[in-house]
Structure formats: C-alpha cells, structure tokens
C-alpha positions as CSV (number, residue, x, y, z in Angstrom):
1,M,62.6,110.5,60.8
2,T,61.0,113.7,62.0
3,K,59.0,113.5,65.3
4,F,55.9,115.7,65.5
5,L,55.4,117.9,68.5
6,T,52.4,117.4,70.7
7,R,50.1,120.4,70.5
8,R,50.0,122.5,73.7
9,T,48.2,125.7,74.6
10,V,50.9,128.5,74.3
11,P,50.8,132.1,73.3
12,A,50.5,132.7,69.6
13,V,54.0,134.4,69.2
14,A,55.7,131.5,71.0
15,A,53.9,129.0,69.0
16,A,55.0,130.7,65.8
17,L,58.6,130.7,67.0
18,V,58.4,127.0,67.8
19,A,56.9,126.2,64.4
20,I,59.7,128.1,62.7
21,A,62.3,126.3,64.7
22,V,60.8,122.9,63.8
23,V,60.7,123.7,60.1
24,A,64.3,124.8,60.2
25,A,65.4,121.8,62.2
26,T,63.6,119.5,59.8
27,A,65.2,121.1,56.7
28,S,68.6,120.9,58.4
29,A,68.2,117.2,59.2
30,R,67.1,116.3,55.7
31,S,69.5,118.3,53.6
32,T,73.3,118.1,53.1
33,G,73.5,121.5,51.6
34,S,71.6,124.7,51.1
35,Q,67.9,124.6,52.1
36,A,67.0,127.1,49.3
37,S,68.7,125.2,46.5
38,I,69.7,121.6,46.1
39,K,71.3,119.7,43.2
40,V,70.4,116.1,44.0
41,C,67.3,114.6,45.5
42,A,67.2,110.9,46.6
43,L,63.7,109.5,46.9
44,L,63.6,106.2,48.9
45,P,60.4,104.1,48.9
46,D,59.6,102.9,52.4
47,T,60.8,101.5,55.7
48,T,58.8,98.3,55.7
49,T,59.8,96.1,52.8
50,S,63.5,96.2,53.9
51,T,65.3,97.9,56.8
52,R,68.1,98.8,54.3
53,Y,66.6,102.2,53.4
54,T,66.9,103.7,56.9
55,L,69.9,101.7,58.1
56,F,72.1,102.0,55.0
57,D,70.9,103.8,51.9
58,A,70.0,107.1,53.6
59,P,73.2,107.5,55.7
60,Y,75.4,106.3,52.9
61,L,73.9,108.6,50.3
62,T,73.9,111.6,52.6
63,K,77.5,111.1,53.5
64,A,78.6,110.7,49.9
65,F,76.9,113.9,48.7
66,K,78.2,115.8,51.7
67,A,81.8,114.6,51.0
68,A,81.5,115.8,47.4
69,G,80.1,119.2,48.5
70,V,77.0,118.7,46.5
71,P,73.8,120.1,48.0
72,A,71.4,117.2,48.4
73,T,68.4,115.8,50.3
74,V,67.4,112.2,51.0
75,L,63.7,111.5,51.6
76,N,61.5,108.5,52.3
77,A,58.0,108.1,51.0
78,H,56.9,105.7,53.7
79,N,55.1,103.5,51.1
80,D,53.0,106.3,49.8
81,P,53.3,106.8,46.0
82,Q,51.5,110.2,46.1
83,K,53.8,111.3,48.9
84,Q,56.8,110.4,46.8
85,K,55.5,112.3,43.9
86,S,55.0,115.4,46.1
87,Q,58.5,115.0,47.4
88,A,59.8,115.0,43.9
89,E,57.9,118.1,43.1
90,Q,59.3,119.9,46.1
91,C,62.8,118.8,45.2
92,L,62.4,120.2,41.6
93,A,61.0,123.4,43.1
94,Q,64.2,123.7,45.1
95,G,66.3,123.4,42.0
96,A,67.2,119.7,41.9
97,K,69.0,118.7,38.7
98,V,69.2,115.0,39.4
99,I,66.5,112.8,41.0
100,L,67.7,109.5,42.4
101,L,64.5,107.5,42.3
102,D,63.7,104.2,44.0
103,Q,60.0,104.1,43.0
104,L,57.1,102.4,44.7
105,N,55.4,101.3,41.5
106,P,55.9,101.7,37.8
107,A,53.0,104.2,37.3
108,S,54.1,106.6,40.0
109,G,57.7,106.2,38.9
110,A,56.9,107.1,35.3
111,A,54.9,110.1,36.5
112,I,57.8,111.4,38.6
113,T,60.3,110.8,35.8
114,N,58.2,112.6,33.2
115,E,57.7,115.6,35.5
116,A,61.4,115.7,36.3
117,V,62.5,115.5,32.6
118,S,60.0,118.1,31.6
119,R,61.6,120.5,34.0
120,G,65.1,119.8,32.8
121,A,66.2,117.4,35.5
122,K,67.7,113.9,35.0
123,V,66.5,110.8,36.7
124,I,68.6,107.9,37.9
125,D,66.5,104.7,38.6
126,Y,68.0,103.5,41.9
127,D,67.7,99.8,42.7
128,R,64.4,99.5,40.9
129,L,64.0,100.2,37.2
130,V,61.0,102.0,35.7
131,P,60.8,100.1,32.4
132,K,60.7,102.2,29.2
133,S,60.9,105.5,31.1
134,K,62.9,108.6,30.3
135,A,65.5,107.8,33.0
136,A,69.0,108.7,32.1
137,L,70.5,105.9,34.1
138,Y,69.8,102.8,36.1
139,V,72.0,101.7,39.1
140,S,71.3,98.4,40.8
141,F,72.5,94.8,41.1
142,D,72.3,92.2,38.3
143,N,68.9,91.1,39.5
144,V,68.6,88.2,37.0
145,R,71.8,86.9,38.5
146,V,70.3,87.3,42.0
147,G,67.5,84.8,40.9
148,R,70.1,82.4,39.5
149,L,72.0,82.5,42.7
150,Q,68.9,81.7,44.7
151,A,68.0,78.7,42.4
152,N,71.5,77.3,42.4
153,G,71.6,77.7,46.2
154,L,68.4,75.8,46.5
155,I,69.7,73.0,44.3
156,A,72.9,72.8,46.3
157,A,70.9,72.5,49.5
158,L,68.7,69.8,48.0
159,K,71.8,67.8,47.0
160,A,73.3,68.3,50.5
161,K,70.2,66.7,52.0
162,G,70.1,63.9,49.5
163,K,66.8,65.1,48.0
164,Y,67.9,66.2,44.5
165,G,67.3,62.8,42.9
166,Q,64.0,62.1,44.7
167,H,61.8,64.4,42.6
168,P,61.5,67.1,45.3
169,V,58.4,69.2,45.5
170,I,59.3,72.9,45.2
171,A,57.2,76.0,46.1
172,E,58.0,79.5,45.0
173,L,57.1,82.7,47.0
174,N,57.7,85.6,44.6
175,G,58.0,89.2,45.6
176,G,55.7,92.1,44.5
177,I,54.0,91.7,41.2
178,T,54.3,95.4,40.5
179,D,58.0,95.4,41.3
180,N,60.2,95.1,38.2
181,N,63.0,93.7,40.4
182,A,60.8,90.9,41.6
183,H,60.2,89.9,37.9
184,L,63.9,90.0,37.2
185,F,64.6,87.8,40.2
186,K,61.9,85.4,39.0
187,Q,63.3,85.4,35.5
188,G,66.6,84.4,37.0
189,Y,65.4,81.5,39.2
190,D,62.9,80.3,36.6
191,S,65.7,80.1,34.0
192,V,67.3,77.5,36.3
193,L,64.3,75.7,37.7
194,S,61.9,75.6,34.8
195,P,64.0,73.1,32.8
196,L,64.1,70.9,35.9
197,Y,60.3,71.0,36.2
198,K,60.0,70.2,32.5
199,K,62.3,67.2,32.8
200,G,60.5,65.9,35.9
201,T,63.6,66.3,38.0
202,F,61.7,68.7,40.3
203,K,57.9,69.0,40.8
204,K,56.3,72.3,41.4
205,A,53.9,72.2,44.4
206,S,50.2,72.5,43.7
207,A,49.4,76.2,43.8
208,G,53.1,76.6,44.6
209,D,54.0,79.7,42.6
210,Q,52.5,82.8,44.0
211,W,53.2,86.6,44.4
212,T,53.3,88.0,47.9
213,D,53.6,91.8,47.6
214,W,56.8,91.4,49.6
215,S,54.6,90.9,52.7
216,A,55.9,88.3,55.2
217,V,52.4,88.2,56.7
218,K,50.8,87.4,53.3
219,G,53.6,85.1,52.5
220,Q,53.0,83.1,55.6
221,T,49.3,82.7,54.9
222,I,50.1,81.6,51.3
223,F,52.7,79.1,52.5
224,E,50.3,77.7,55.1
225,Q,47.7,77.2,52.3
226,M,50.4,75.6,50.1
227,L,51.3,73.1,52.8
228,A,47.6,72.2,53.4
229,R,47.1,71.7,49.6
230,N,50.2,69.5,49.3
231,G,49.7,67.5,52.5
232,N,52.7,69.1,54.2
233,K,54.9,67.5,51.5
234,I,56.9,70.5,50.2
235,D,60.6,69.7,50.1
236,A,62.1,73.2,49.4
237,V,61.0,76.8,49.0
238,L,62.4,79.5,46.6
239,A,61.6,82.5,48.8
240,A,62.4,85.8,47.1
241,N,63.8,87.5,50.2
242,D,64.6,86.9,53.9
243,G,61.2,88.2,55.1
244,L,59.5,85.6,53.0
245,A,62.0,83.0,54.1
246,G,61.2,83.9,57.7
247,A,57.5,83.3,57.0
248,V,58.3,79.8,55.8
249,V,60.5,79.1,58.8
250,S,57.8,80.3,61.2
251,T,55.2,78.1,59.5
252,L,57.4,75.0,59.7
253,K,58.1,75.6,63.3
254,N,54.5,76.2,64.2
255,K,53.5,73.0,62.5
256,G,56.4,71.0,64.1
257,L,57.9,70.3,60.8
258,K,61.7,69.8,60.1
259,P,63.8,72.4,58.3
260,I,63.8,72.2,54.5
261,P,66.0,74.1,51.9
262,V,64.8,77.8,51.9
263,T,66.4,80.7,50.0
264,G,66.5,84.4,50.9
265,Q,67.8,87.8,49.9
266,D,69.0,91.0,51.7
267,A,71.3,89.4,54.3
268,T,69.2,90.5,57.2
269,P,70.2,89.7,60.8
270,T,67.3,87.3,61.2
271,G,68.0,85.7,57.9
272,L,71.6,85.0,58.9
273,Q,70.5,83.7,62.3
274,Y,68.2,81.2,60.5
275,I,71.1,80.2,58.2
276,L,73.5,79.6,61.1
277,A,70.8,77.6,62.9
278,G,70.0,75.4,59.8
279,W,66.6,76.8,59.0
280,Q,67.6,78.8,55.9
281,S,70.0,77.6,53.2
282,G,71.4,81.0,52.2
283,T,70.7,84.6,51.3
284,V,71.8,87.0,48.6
285,Y,74.0,89.7,49.8
286,K,73.9,93.0,47.9
287,S,76.3,95.5,49.3
288,V,74.1,98.6,49.7
289,K,77.2,100.6,50.5
290,A,78.6,99.8,47.0
291,E,75.2,100.5,45.4
292,A,74.8,103.8,47.2
293,A,78.4,104.8,46.3
294,A,77.9,104.0,42.6
295,A,74.6,105.9,42.5
296,A,75.9,108.9,44.3
297,K,79.0,109.0,42.1
298,A,76.8,108.9,39.0
299,A,74.5,111.6,40.3
300,I,77.4,113.8,41.1
301,Q,78.9,113.3,37.6
302,L,75.5,114.2,36.0
303,V,75.3,117.4,38.1
304,K,78.8,118.3,37.0
305,G,78.1,117.5,33.4
306,Q,80.6,114.6,33.3
307,K,80.3,111.4,31.4
308,V,79.0,108.4,33.4
309,K,80.6,105.0,32.7
310,T,78.0,102.2,32.4
311,T,78.3,98.5,32.3
312,A,75.1,97.3,30.5
313,K,71.7,98.3,29.1
314,V,68.5,97.1,30.8
315,S,65.3,97.7,28.8
316,G,67.2,100.3,26.8
317,T,68.4,102.2,29.8
318,P,72.2,102.7,30.3
319,S,73.0,100.8,33.5
320,I,75.5,100.2,36.2
321,L,75.0,96.7,37.5
322,L,76.8,95.4,40.5
323,T,77.5,91.8,41.5
324,P,75.5,90.0,44.2
325,V,76.9,87.3,46.5
326,W,75.4,84.1,47.7
327,V,76.0,83.8,51.5
328,T,75.8,80.5,53.5
329,K,77.4,79.2,56.7
330,R,80.7,78.9,54.8
331,N,81.2,82.6,54.0
332,Y,78.8,84.5,56.3
333,K,81.6,86.4,58.0
334,V,81.9,88.6,54.9
335,L,78.8,90.4,56.2
336,F,80.8,91.3,59.4
337,T,84.0,92.3,57.6
338,D,82.1,94.5,55.2
339,G,80.3,96.2,58.0
340,F,76.9,95.3,56.6
341,L,76.0,93.5,59.8
342,K,77.4,93.6,63.3
343,R,78.2,90.4,65.2
344,G,76.2,91.8,68.1
345,Q,73.1,91.8,65.8
346,V,73.4,88.2,65.0
347,C,75.4,86.2,67.6
348,I,73.0,86.8,70.5
349,G,70.6,84.7,72.6
350,Q,70.0,81.2,71.3
351,Y,72.1,82.0,68.1
352,K,75.3,82.9,70.0
353,K,76.5,79.2,70.0
354,Y,76.5,79.1,66.2
355,C,78.9,81.9,65.7
C-alpha cells in the first residue's frame, strides 16, 4: 500500500523531483514488468471483507507473473467500485490483454468487463463471478460445495452436542446480498438445511435468515436482535464466514451464554482460535495459494494464446473450480503445513494451551 508524503514547503524544483521519484517508486512497487506496457492486470476488491487480498492474493499473483516473465500489475480498489473501474481503464491504457477481476458488485463488474472486451482484452472472473457477463473464464472454488460443507459441519456439531433430535432452532447469517458467491454459499447450505426445516427436524429462528453485507458489526447487531426475538433460545448459527462467526461468539460471550454450534469460512487466525477453544465448530479452508496459482496460470495461457483447460461451466462461463476443505479441531494443522497460517498467529496468549 502506497504511503502518501506529508506536504512540506520546499523549492519548486526539489518538489518536482520528489514527485517524480514517488511516481516511479509507486509504479515499481505495483508492477512486475514494464511500466509502459503490461500484459495482465489483477484487480482485487478491498482489504476489509477478508485479509486474504493483502496477505495472500497480491503476493501470490505478483510472484507467479514475475516467475513467468509476464509484465503484470496487481491493484486493490479499497472497496470503491469507481476506483476499480478507473484502475481497469488505466490497465487497458497500458496495454493489458487480460484483466483478472475480483469485482465489488455485479454492476461495476459488468461495466469493467464490457469495457475490457470492447478494447480487445479478455476477462477472468477471479473468486467472484459476474453472472451473464462477457468474461472468458471464471476461477474460484466450488462455492455451492462450500455451503454444503458448512451445513453438514453444523449438523455434525449438533449431533455431537446431542441437539440434533431436539428440534434445534437455527439462525442463518448470510454474506453480502450483492455478492454472487454469497448466493452460491446459501444455495449450498439451504440445499441441506431446507429439507430439515420442512420436515420439522430443525426450526428456523424467528427473523433468523438475514443478509449482513459481510459486515461483522452489522452481523453482531442482527444476531443480538435475533436472540432478543427468540428469547436467547438459538441452538446453532450458520454464519457465512469467520467474521460473522466472530460476531456471534462476541454476542454470546457478552450475554454470558454458552457456546453453540457456529460455522465459518476463510480459516482466519481468530476463527481457528475460536475453533480450538470450542466457540466455533469449523471453518471452510480455501487455499488462496492454489486459487491464485490457477488464475495466474490461466491468465498467462490467455496472454500466450494457449488453450485453458476448464473443469465446469457456471452460468454459462467456462470455469476452473477448486475443492474447499472443512476444518475442525481434528484437521486444523493442515493450515500450518500448507503455510496458510503460522502457529505463531494462532497458538498465542490464552489460546496457546489448545495447540
């Protein structure tokens, strides 16, 4: 992330030289190739919905393009759709032939895709699909399967607590309503849970199925309201990611309530700490390293005019779908062996005794 210099009173010539140096340094930091001409531009969405974009995606993608000798740049829009569109336009002006796009919303994603295609570039939807767009390819995980893993993980946790046969009350904290992935996750977990609601095996909490915009703060407020509406009698929560799971855990702790089955996603350090401590049932691990490698390989193949091998079609878009993993206390060390998390991020303070 570029740090802006504080303005000082300096001679005009010196100021101009400083400005030139800053521009040059910024370009060097962002690009893995020539500043005048690039072949691939990776557009990441933000730094807030998940830490993955700065910790993993950016360095993995940058390294892959550099290793292949393909001039590329990796940018982050910091949750600003207009900024992402401007970044795309700048990339196209620099000669980008492939745009790797992790869009912020379908409308801006479609606009970026249309602009890129009209200028002869190809677009790879990265992690999030822009439904019915002109993208040449989609690279992500099997997101419906992610949802099924969450639902089955919740069921396993209810059975372990002896709650499955007691008509447990379930709440669902969904992700962002404009995020196609969030709908795919929900499609997955609803395919498992809806039949159980219908049969009366499970009961959905009153006002217990809500969208959160992927905001842990909003998720906590919603869950507090759910608890109040249901007399604190909620037996499990299908939380779409670890941030929302953390909101549930914080609320339970604040109210002096005991742990209940709670799902997650993204395998964050905090999520894993809650799993080890018994506050969270599990999390979905999606190897960003594998996803970035697959996307970079596909982008490089498109640049070189080579055929890309796909595994599926999603909404008509040729796709490469990777396999997610459900992580619990039993197999959490895979996160360390894969290098996704470091033991020092997790096994510290009050959580050290669980490792």
